[in-house]
C-alpha positions as CSV (number, residue, x, y, z in Angstrom):
1,M,9.0,10.4,-92.6
2,L,6.1,8.0,-92.9
3,P,6.3,4.5,-91.4
4,E,7.7,1.8,-93.8
5,G,4.3,0.1,-94.0
6,I,2.5,3.2,-95.1
7,L,5.3,4.0,-97.6
8,A,4.9,0.5,-99.0
9,Q,1.1,1.1,-99.5
10,F,1.7,4.3,-101.5
11,D,4.4,2.6,-103.5
12,K,2.2,-0.4,-104.3
13,Q,-0.7,1.9,-105.3
14,A,1.6,3.9,-107.5
15,R,2.7,0.8,-109.4
16,A,-0.9,-0.3,-109.7
17,C,-1.9,3.0,-111.1
18,D,0.9,2.8,-113.7
19,A,-0.4,-0.6,-114.7
20,L,-4.0,0.6,-114.9
21,G,-3.2,3.5,-117.1
22,S,-3.1,6.4,-114.7
23,P,0.4,7.9,-114.6
24,F,-0.9,11.0,-112.9
25,T,-2.4,9.2,-110.0
26,A,0.9,7.2,-109.8
27,R,2.8,10.5,-109.5
28,L,0.5,11.6,-106.7
29,C,1.1,8.4,-104.8
30,R,4.9,8.9,-105.1
31,L,4.9,12.6,-104.2
32,L,2.3,12.6,-101.3
33,P,4.6,10.7,-98.9
34,E,7.1,13.6,-99.2
35,C,4.4,16.1,-98.3
36,L,2.9,14.3,-95.3
37,D,4.2,14.8,-91.8
38,E,2.9,15.5,-88.4
39,G,2.6,19.2,-89.1
40,T,-1.0,18.7,-90.3
41,A,-3.9,16.7,-88.8
42,T,-4.1,14.8,-92.1
43,G,-0.4,14.0,-91.9
44,R,-0.8,12.8,-88.3
45,A,-3.7,10.5,-89.3
46,V,-1.6,9.0,-92.1
47,V,1.4,8.5,-89.9
48,G,-0.7,6.7,-87.3
49,W,-2.9,4.8,-89.8
50,R,-3.7,1.4,-88.4
51,E,-6.0,-0.1,-91.0
52,G,-4.7,-2.6,-93.4
53,E,-3.9,-2.3,-97.1
54,A,-7.5,-3.2,-98.1
55,A,-8.6,0.2,-96.6
56,A,-6.9,1.8,-99.6
57,L,-5.4,4.8,-97.8
58,P,-3.6,6.3,-100.8
59,L,-6.8,6.3,-102.9
60,R,-8.8,7.9,-100.1
61,L,-6.4,10.8,-100.1
62,C,-6.1,11.0,-103.9
63,G,-9.9,11.1,-104.1
64,A,-10.2,13.8,-101.5
65,L,-7.7,16.0,-103.5
66,H,-9.6,15.3,-106.7
67,R,-12.8,16.4,-105.1
68,L,-11.3,19.8,-104.4
69,V,-10.5,20.1,-108.1
70,L,-13.9,18.9,-109.3
71,A,-15.7,21.2,-106.9
72,R,-13.6,24.1,-108.0
73,E,-12.6,24.8,-104.4
74,D,-8.9,25.2,-105.2
75,D,-7.9,26.9,-108.4
76,A,-4.2,26.6,-107.7
77,L,-4.5,22.8,-107.2
78,A,-6.6,22.5,-110.4
79,S,-3.9,24.3,-112.3
80,V,-1.5,21.4,-111.7
81,Y,-4.0,18.7,-112.5
82,P,-4.6,17.2,-116.0
83,P,-4.5,18.3,-118.7
84,N,-2.0,20.8,-117.4
85,P,1.6,19.6,-117.8
86,V,3.8,20.3,-114.7
87,D,7.0,18.8,-113.3
88,D,7.2,17.0,-110.0
89,G,8.6,20.0,-108.2
90,V,5.6,22.2,-109.1
91,L,3.1,19.4,-108.4
92,G,4.7,18.5,-105.1
93,A,4.6,22.1,-103.9
94,A,0.9,22.4,-104.9
95,L,0.1,19.2,-103.0
96,A,1.9,20.4,-99.9
97,R,0.0,23.7,-100.0
98,A,-3.4,22.0,-100.5
99,L,-2.7,19.7,-97.6
100,A,-2.1,22.6,-95.3
101,Q,-5.0,24.8,-96.7
102,H,-7.7,22.1,-96.7
103,D,-6.4,20.1,-93.7
104,A,-9.8,19.6,-92.0
105,A,-11.6,18.6,-95.2
106,L,-8.9,16.1,-96.2
107,L,-8.8,14.6,-92.7
108,A,-12.6,14.1,-92.7
109,A,-12.3,12.4,-96.2
110,L,-10.0,9.8,-94.9
111,D,-12.9,8.2,-93.1
112,S,-14.5,7.2,-96.4
113,P,-13.3,4.2,-98.4
114,P,-13.2,4.5,-102.2
115,Q,-16.3,3.7,-104.2
116,T,-15.6,3.8,-107.9
117,N,-18.7,1.8,-109.2
118,E,-16.7,1.2,-112.3
119,V,-19.3,0.6,-115.1
120,A,-16.7,-0.8,-117.6
121,R,-16.8,-4.0,-115.5
122,A,-20.2,-4.5,-117.1
123,S,-18.4,-5.7,-120.2
124,A,-17.2,-8.8,-118.3
125,L,-20.6,-9.3,-116.5
126,L,-22.9,-9.0,-119.5
127,P,-21.7,-12.2,-121.3
128,G,-22.2,-14.0,-118.0
129,L,-25.8,-12.8,-117.7
130,L,-26.4,-13.8,-121.3
131,T,-25.1,-17.2,-120.5
132,V,-27.5,-17.5,-117.6
133,A,-30.4,-16.3,-119.8
134,R,-29.6,-18.5,-122.7
135,E,-29.2,-21.7,-120.6
136,T,-32.3,-21.1,-118.5
137,Q,-34.6,-19.4,-121.0
138,L,-36.1,-17.3,-118.2
139,P,-36.1,-13.7,-117.1
140,L,-33.6,-12.7,-114.4
141,T,-34.1,-11.2,-111.0
142,L,-30.9,-9.4,-110.7
143,V,-29.5,-8.9,-107.1
144,E,-26.2,-7.1,-106.6
145,I,-24.2,-6.7,-103.4
146,G,-21.6,-4.0,-103.0
147,S,-23.7,-1.9,-105.5
148,S,-22.3,1.5,-104.5
149,A,-24.6,3.8,-106.5
150,G,-26.2,0.9,-108.4
151,L,-24.9,1.9,-111.8
152,N,-24.2,-1.7,-113.0
153,L,-27.8,-2.7,-112.2
154,S,-28.5,-0.9,-115.5
155,L,-25.9,-2.8,-117.5
156,D,-28.6,-4.1,-120.0
157,G,-29.0,-0.4,-121.0
158,F,-25.4,0.0,-122.1
159,H,-24.0,-0.6,-125.6
160,Y,-21.2,-3.1,-126.0
161,T,-18.6,-3.7,-128.8
162,F,-16.7,-7.0,-128.6
163,G,-14.4,-7.1,-131.7
164,D,-16.7,-7.1,-134.7
165,A,-19.8,-8.0,-132.6
166,Q,-22.2,-5.6,-130.9
167,W,-24.9,-5.8,-128.3
168,G,-27.4,-3.2,-126.9
169,D,-28.9,0.0,-127.9
170,P,-26.7,1.9,-130.4
171,A,-28.0,5.2,-128.9
172,A,-27.0,4.3,-125.4
173,G,-25.0,6.9,-123.5
174,V,-22.7,4.3,-121.9
175,R,-20.6,2.6,-124.6
176,L,-18.1,-0.1,-123.7
177,A,-15.5,-1.7,-126.0
178,P,-13.0,-3.8,-124.1
179,E,-9.8,-5.1,-125.8
180,L,-10.4,-8.7,-126.6
181,R,-7.7,-11.1,-125.6
182,G,-9.7,-14.2,-126.6
183,P,-12.7,-15.1,-128.6
184,V,-15.8,-13.0,-129.0
185,P,-18.3,-14.0,-126.3
186,D,-21.5,-15.6,-127.3
187,L,-24.0,-12.7,-127.3
188,T,-27.0,-14.7,-128.5
189,G,-30.2,-15.1,-126.4
190,D,-32.7,-12.7,-124.9
191,L,-31.7,-11.0,-121.7
192,V,-34.8,-9.9,-119.8
193,V,-34.4,-8.4,-116.4
194,A,-37.6,-8.8,-114.5
195,G,-36.3,-7.0,-111.4
196,R,-33.2,-5.4,-110.1
197,R,-32.2,-4.7,-106.5
198,G,-28.9,-3.7,-104.9
199,C,-27.4,-3.1,-101.5
200,D,-24.3,-1.5,-100.0
201,I,-23.1,-0.7,-96.5
202,R,-22.5,2.8,-97.7
203,P,-24.8,3.4,-100.7
204,I,-24.4,6.5,-102.8
205,E,-27.6,8.5,-103.2
206,L,-27.4,9.9,-106.7
207,S,-30.0,12.6,-105.9
208,D,-27.5,14.2,-103.5
209,P,-25.0,16.4,-105.4
210,A,-22.4,15.9,-102.7
211,Q,-22.5,12.2,-103.0
212,R,-22.4,12.3,-106.8
213,L,-19.3,14.5,-106.4
214,R,-17.7,12.0,-104.1
215,L,-18.3,9.2,-106.6
216,R,-16.8,11.2,-109.4
217,S,-13.8,12.1,-107.3
218,F,-12.6,8.5,-107.1
219,V,-12.2,8.4,-110.9
220,W,-8.6,9.1,-111.6
221,A,-8.0,12.6,-112.9
222,D,-6.2,11.7,-116.1
223,Q,-8.9,9.2,-117.2
224,T,-11.4,11.5,-118.7
225,A,-13.1,8.7,-120.7
226,R,-13.9,7.0,-117.4
227,L,-15.4,10.1,-116.0
228,E,-17.6,10.7,-119.1
229,R,-18.7,7.1,-118.9
230,L,-19.6,7.5,-115.2
231,D,-21.6,10.6,-115.9
232,A,-23.6,8.8,-118.6
233,A,-24.3,5.9,-116.3
234,I,-25.4,8.2,-113.5
235,A,-27.9,9.8,-115.9
236,L,-29.3,6.4,-116.8
237,A,-29.6,5.2,-113.2
238,V,-31.4,8.5,-112.3
239,K,-33.7,8.1,-115.2
240,R,-34.6,4.5,-114.2
241,G,-35.0,5.3,-110.6
242,I,-32.3,2.8,-109.4
243,A,-32.1,2.8,-105.6
244,V,-29.6,0.9,-103.4
245,E,-30.5,-0.2,-99.9
246,R,-28.2,0.4,-97.0
247,Q,-27.8,-3.1,-95.6
248,D,-25.4,-5.8,-94.7
249,A,-24.8,-8.0,-97.8
250,A,-25.6,-11.3,-96.1
251,N,-28.8,-10.1,-94.6
252,F,-29.7,-8.6,-98.0
253,V,-29.1,-11.9,-99.8
254,A,-31.1,-13.8,-97.2
255,G,-34.1,-11.4,-97.6
256,Q,-34.0,-11.4,-101.4
257,L,-33.9,-15.2,-101.5
258,E,-36.9,-15.5,-99.2
259,T,-39.0,-13.2,-101.4
260,R,-37.7,-14.1,-104.9
261,P,-40.4,-14.4,-107.5
262,A,-41.3,-17.7,-109.2
263,E,-40.4,-18.5,-112.8
264,T,-37.3,-16.2,-112.9
265,V,-33.7,-16.8,-112.3
266,F,-32.5,-15.5,-109.0
267,C,-29.1,-14.1,-110.0
268,L,-26.6,-12.8,-107.4
269,M,-24.0,-10.6,-109.0
270,H,-21.0,-8.7,-107.6
271,S,-17.7,-7.2,-108.8
272,I,-14.5,-6.3,-107.1
273,M,-16.0,-6.2,-103.6
274,W,-15.7,-9.6,-102.1
275,Q,-12.3,-9.1,-100.4
276,Y,-13.7,-6.1,-98.5
277,M,-16.2,-8.2,-96.6
278,P,-15.5,-10.0,-93.3
279,Q,-14.9,-13.8,-93.8
280,A,-17.9,-14.5,-91.7
281,T,-20.1,-12.5,-94.1
282,Q,-18.5,-14.3,-97.1
283,A,-19.1,-17.7,-95.5
284,R,-22.8,-16.9,-94.7
285,I,-23.5,-15.7,-98.3
286,A,-21.8,-18.8,-99.7
287,G,-23.9,-21.0,-97.4
288,L,-27.1,-19.2,-98.4
289,M,-26.4,-19.6,-102.1
290,E,-25.5,-23.3,-101.7
291,Q,-28.7,-23.9,-99.7
292,A,-30.8,-22.1,-102.3
293,G,-29.0,-23.9,-105.1
294,A,-29.8,-27.3,-103.6
295,A,-33.5,-26.4,-103.7
296,A,-33.4,-24.9,-107.2
297,T,-35.5,-26.3,-110.0
298,S,-35.6,-25.7,-113.7
299,D,-38.6,-23.4,-113.2
300,S,-36.8,-21.5,-110.4
301,P,-33.0,-21.6,-111.0
302,V,-30.3,-19.9,-108.9
303,A,-27.2,-18.2,-110.4
304,W,-24.2,-16.6,-108.8
305,L,-22.1,-14.5,-111.2
306,R,-19.0,-12.7,-109.9
307,L,-16.0,-10.7,-111.1
308,E,-13.4,-10.9,-108.4
309,P,-9.6,-10.8,-108.2
310,D,-7.7,-14.0,-109.0
311,A,-5.2,-15.5,-106.6
312,A,-2.3,-13.5,-107.9
313,G,-4.3,-10.3,-107.7
314,D,-3.3,-9.1,-111.1
315,A,-6.6,-9.6,-112.9
316,A,-10.2,-10.5,-112.2
317,V,-11.9,-13.9,-112.8
318,I,-15.4,-14.2,-114.1
319,T,-17.0,-17.1,-112.3
320,L,-20.5,-18.6,-112.6
321,D,-22.5,-21.1,-110.5
322,L,-25.8,-22.1,-111.9
323,W,-28.3,-24.4,-110.1
324,P,-29.7,-27.0,-110.5
325,G,-26.3,-28.5,-111.0
326,G,-24.2,-25.9,-109.3
327,T,-20.9,-26.6,-111.0
328,T,-18.5,-23.7,-110.7
329,R,-17.4,-22.5,-114.1
330,V,-14.6,-20.0,-114.9
331,L,-16.0,-18.0,-117.9
332,G,-12.9,-15.8,-118.4
333,R,-10.7,-13.1,-117.0
334,A,-10.8,-9.4,-117.2
335,D,-9.0,-6.2,-116.3
336,F,-10.1,-4.6,-112.9
337,H,-11.4,-1.5,-114.8
338,G,-12.8,-3.4,-117.8
339,R,-10.1,-2.4,-120.2
340,W,-9.7,-5.9,-121.6
341,L,-11.6,-9.2,-121.6
342,D,-10.3,-12.7,-122.1
343,W,-13.5,-14.8,-122.6
344,R,-13.0,-18.5,-122.4
345,S,-16.4,-20.2,-122.1
C-alpha cells in the first residue's frame, strides 16, 4: 500500500486529467497505485518518494510507460493503450506486467520531470505579443525561460483561429483554434520578431531521437491531436534551427538584458513554469525586470509576458508588464493546455 501522501498525488492527478480531457491518463493514475509495491525497484522508489507534489511523480511514471509504447518496446502494453478499448482489469494487469518487465528503465525515468512544451499555449501568448508590438511599434527580441525544446519560440509561424478571426500562415503545420470564452482578441498590428532565444535547466535537443521521444511521451496517449500538433511544431523548430541554452533562468535573463539590441522591445516570455523555480530565482528575475523597466525608454521598451496558474490553480492568467510605465495588466485567462481562451483586454 502506498503512503497516503503519494496516493493523494495520484488521485489529484487523475482528477486533473479528467478535467483536461484525458480519461485514459486518469485511469492510469487510478490503477497504478494498485500495481506499485516494494516488489520492484520502481515501486520502492514510489513508496519512498520524498519530493513534493510539484515534482509530478504520477506524470513521470505515465510518461515512462507511454515511452515504451511509442518506442514499440512493449507490444502487450501497446495493445491496451488507445485506441484499443479494454476494461480496468485488463489494463491493470498489463501495467503490473510492464512494471515488472521494464523495472530498470521505469526507475531511471523517475529522475526526469515532465516537459510537455505544450504549443497550444501559444494561442494565449500570441495576442499578448501583438499587444506589445502594437503599443510599441517596434520589433521584438523574444526571450523565453523554461523553454524546454523551444517550440513556442516559433509561435509566429503557427496559424490561429479565434472565432471568426484568423492570424498567421494558412499553410502552417501548427494550427490552433481555442474555444473562445470572451471577445475575439485584437489581432491587428505587425508582429516582427528580430531575435529569439530560450533557456532551460534541462533543454531538449531536438536533433536527438531519444530526447524527441521523451518529449512526445509526456503527451497523454489519448490526445492524438496534441501529439500531431507537437510533431508539426518540432518540424518547424528544426527547420528554423531553434536552439535552447542549458542555463539557470535568472542568469540567462541577466545576460540577455545586458546584451539586448537597441530599438527593439526586450520581451521576456514564459508559460506554466514559474512555480517550478526556487523563490530566490523568482525574486531575482523580478528584480532584474523591474530594474530594466525603470531604465526603459520608448526607443528601448521592456515587456514581461507570462501565462501562469492563477491563485486557485484551476486556470492560467495572461499577465503583461510593459515599460516605460510598468503597470501590470491582466489580459485574460486560459486553459493550461490552450483549449480555451478568455481574452479580456
